N, C-alpha and C positions, 0 to 999 in steps of 0.2 A: 836369345840367339839359338838357332837350331844347328846341330852338328850331325854329320852323316858321312856315308861313304858312297863312292861311285865306282863303277867297273866297266870294262869293255869286254871281259871274257877272254883276255889274252891267252894264247896257247903256248906252252913251253915248247922249245925246239931241241930235239935230241941230235947232237952233232954226229953221233956214231951211226944212227940209222938214217939221218938226214930227213927226219919226219917230224911233223908237229904232233903234239899231244892229241889224244882222241877228244873231239868236241863233247862226246857223250860223258866222258869222265869229268871234264871241266865243268859242264853244266851241273852234274851231280855234286861236285865240290861247292859250286856256287850256291846251291840251295842250302847247304850247311852253313855257309858264310852269311847268307841273308838271315837265316834263322837266328844265328848267334847275334847279329847286329840288332835284331829286335829284342832278344833276351837281355842284352846288356844296356838297353835303354837309348840307343841311338835314334835320332829323330827322322832321318831320311835315308832311303836307299835309291840310287840311280843307276840305270844300266844303259850303255850306249848301243849304237847300231853301226855295224860295219859289214862289208861284203867282200872280205879278203880271207885268204887261207890262214892267216895268223890270228884270227879272232873267232870265237865260238858263237857270237850272238849277231843275228841279222834281223831279228824280230823282237824288240824289247818288250812288247806287250805280252808275248807268250811267257817270257821269264817272269814278268810282274804278276801275271795271272797265277802262275805256279806259286810264286812267293806269297800271294794273298791268302793261300790256303794253309800256310805254315807259319804265319806271323799274326800278331794281334794289334800292334799299335803303330808300327813304323810307317811313315809315308812312302809311297812307291811312285817313282817317276822315271821317265826316260832321260837319258843323259848322253846324247840327245836323240830325238826323232828328226831325221833329215827331211824336213817338211817339204822341201822343194821337189822331192822325187817320190812322194807318197800321195795317195788320195785323201784329202782332209775328211771326207765323209766317212770312209772306212776307218781311218785312224781314230776319229772321234768315237765311232761305235766300239772299237777295240778298247780304248781307254775307259769309256763309259762302263763297259762290261767289267774291266778290272776294278773300277770304283764300286760297283755293286757287289762283286765278290769279296772285296776288302772292307765293306761297310764304310765307304766314304774316304778311303785313304789314297786314291789315285790322283796324280798330277800328270801334266805333259810338259816337257821341256823341249822346245823346238829350236832348231838352228839350221844353218845352211850346210854344215858338215865340213870337216877338214879334208876328207877324201872324196873323190868324185865317182867311184865305181858304180854307185847306185843310179847315176843319170843314164848311161847307156843301157844298164841292166833293165830299167823300167821304161825305157823308150823316150827319154827326155834329152833335149839338146843343151849342151853346156853353154851355148851362146845365150840361153835364156836364164842362166844361173840366178841372177838377181831378181828378175821379173817374176819368175816362178815362186820364189819365196814370198814376195810381197802379196801376190794374188792369193796364194794358198793360205797365208796367215789371215788375210781378210775373210776368206771363206770359213776357216776354222773358228774364228771369233764369232762370226754370225751364227754358225751352227750352235756354238756353246751358249749363246744368248737367246736362241729361239726355242720357246716352249711349245710352239705349234708349227704349222706349215709356213714356209717362206719361199721367196723367189730369189734367184741369184744367176748372174751371167758373167763370164770372164773369157779369157783367151785360150786357156789351156785345158779345159774340160767341157763336157756338154753342160748346157744350162740346167738349172733346177727350177721347176715350176710347181708351185704348191706341194712341195715335198716336206716330209717330216722325218728327221733323223732319229732313229731309235736303236737301243734303249736310251733313256735319259739317265744321267748319273744322279746320285743322291742330292747334289747341288751343282751349280755350274763349276766345271773343272778349273783349278788354278792352272794357268798357262804361263810358263816362264819362257823368256827368250834368252838363249845362250849366244854370246858373241865372243869373238877372238880379239876384239879391240879395234873395230872400225867405227868412227864417229857416226856414220849414217845409221848403223844398226842400233847404236845406243840411243840416238835421238828418236828413232821410230818406236822403240820400246817405251821410252819415257812419255811420248805424246799419247800413246795408246794406254798408258797407265799399267803396263804389264811388268811383273817382277823381272829383274835382270840378273843373270849370272854371267860372269866373265871368267873365261879359262885363262889362268895365269900359270903357264907351264914352263916359262923360260925367261931369261933376262932379269931385270930388276923390277920387282913388283911396284915400287914407287912410281915407275913410269906410267902405270895404269890409273893413278889417282885423277888425272884430268878427265878420264872417261866417267868416273863416278861423280865428279863435280858437274860435268855436263849433263848427266842423267838427272841429277837433282834439280838443276836449273830448268831443264825442259819439262820435267815432271810437274814442278810447281807452276811454271808458266802455263801449262795446259789445264790448270785448275784442279788437279787431283788431290785427294786427301793425303797429306804428308804422313799421317799416322798409319796409313796402309802401305807405305813404300816398303818394298822388299828388295834387298841387294845381297848378292852372294858371290862367292868365288869357288873355283874348282882348281885344285892343285895336286900334283903328283906327290905321293908320300908313302911311307911305311914306318911303323913304330915297333921297336923292340925293347927288351929289358936294358940293353947296353948300347949306347948311341953309336960309338965308332965301330963296334963289332957288327951291329946291324947294318950300318952303312957299307962297310967293307964287304960283307957277305952279299949285299944286294947289288953292288956296282956292276958286276958282269951281266946280270939279267937286264938291268936298266939300260946299260950302254948298248947291248946287243939290239934291243928293241929300237932305241933311238937311231942306231946306225941302219937298221933295216928300213925304217921310214926315210931316213936321211939319204940313202942311196938313190931313192926315186925322186928326191927333191934337190939334189946337188949339194947337200950339207957336207961339211968337213967331218971326219971321224970324231966321235964324242970322246972327250978326255976326262981323266980323273980330276984335273984342275977345274973343269967346268962343273963337274959333279959336286966337288967340295965347295966351290963358290956358290952353287945353288943351295947347298945345305946351310950356308951362313945365314945369319939373322936377316940380312938384306936380300937374300936370294929367294928363288921361287920354289925350291924343293922342301918338303916337310918330311925329312928322313932323319930319324934319330930316336931318342928316348921320350918318355911321356912328358918330362919337365920341359924339354926343348920344344915339343909341340905346343904345350900350353902357352909358353912365352910367345911363340911365333904367331899362333892364332890370335892371341890378344893384341899383338902388335898390328896385325892386319885388320882386325876388327876396328881398332881405334883409327887407323889410317883411312879406311874406306867406309866406315859406318855400316858394317855387315850385319845382316839379320840371319845369315846362314853361311856355313862353311862346309864344303864337301871335300873329303880326302879321297883323291883318286888313287886306289891302292893296289891295282894289279898290273901296272905297266911292266912289261917284260916277263910276266908270269912268275912271280915269286912262288915258292912252295906253299901248298895249301896250309901246312902247319904254321908257316910264318904269317900268312894272311889271317888265320884264325887268331893268332897272338896279337897282331896289329889291331884287329877289330875289338878284341877283348880289352886291350889297353885304352883304345880310344873311348870305349863306352864306360869303363869302370874307373879310369884315372883322368884322362884328358877332359872329357866332356864335363864331368862334375866340377873339376877345378876351374875350367873356363867360365862356367855358368856362375859359380860362386864369386869369382873375381868380378864379373860383370854386375852381379847383384850388389856387391860391396861398393862398386863405383857409383851406383844410383842413389841419389840422396833420398832419404825417407821423407814422405809427405807429412 
């Protein structure tokens, strides 16, 4: 099982100045965090795409290209690329370039996105939200599989006639599909044989088990090799030396970000009761000490059959030192304990 971190590049908000943190500073901090993730042996780093004033990253490929030059082994992926509002040709070229810079460590995680700012920004109609994703995923997969020139035609961009997309990566890119829990998206990924990652960021994670079961059912029915099936989750979390102290210190940051998003979506104010419920073994938040994280990750792995877990660790912009500590503990304590426990579960042949 692979373990890693994902980020959105959240910017802290200074209530005195009523200004967000400098994106330049946050990006510099992020480079230190990615480098540490590689040094402590984590398997994956993912970075998201947003086009809002409270986030520092709008172009994940640029961050991953920078990360490629300061890391040695960690896989580098978007988390996610909002495929509906980008050009798959250009996106493939960018990730292929990251792959070459990193000696074969690049992946793409595509999704439809939970925010919609990118659609008007890049000239797309939200009425085409679903159709854009389906068409662009089809094109991206064709580009990834094509070693020579190919032809393609769709509704939302000019046709391609005898075109070759360059540069080529070291091998075809792994393309993951990220979903928030819609059956149609799960079935599409399964039938295409694409790795699936589900964002579990609220509610009771057990409610998502039917989606994993559906994926397996459709994946097998489509004739794909079960040994190559890849399933992952992405959940919010932060690790500290002392569980309750870490949770108490993080609550204000976390609640502020949830409320900032919630105001635009009509959510009720986020409460400490919700937070502590999320931190329980049955909840969706991975906030606590290393032992709690080990137990909860193993619980989710057994429940869903995971091959990868990503701790999304900068919601609400925790302090850089706290993120560094969280990454250190995930790599040096949590990941080794999880992998040992899973190895001990596996009968020797």
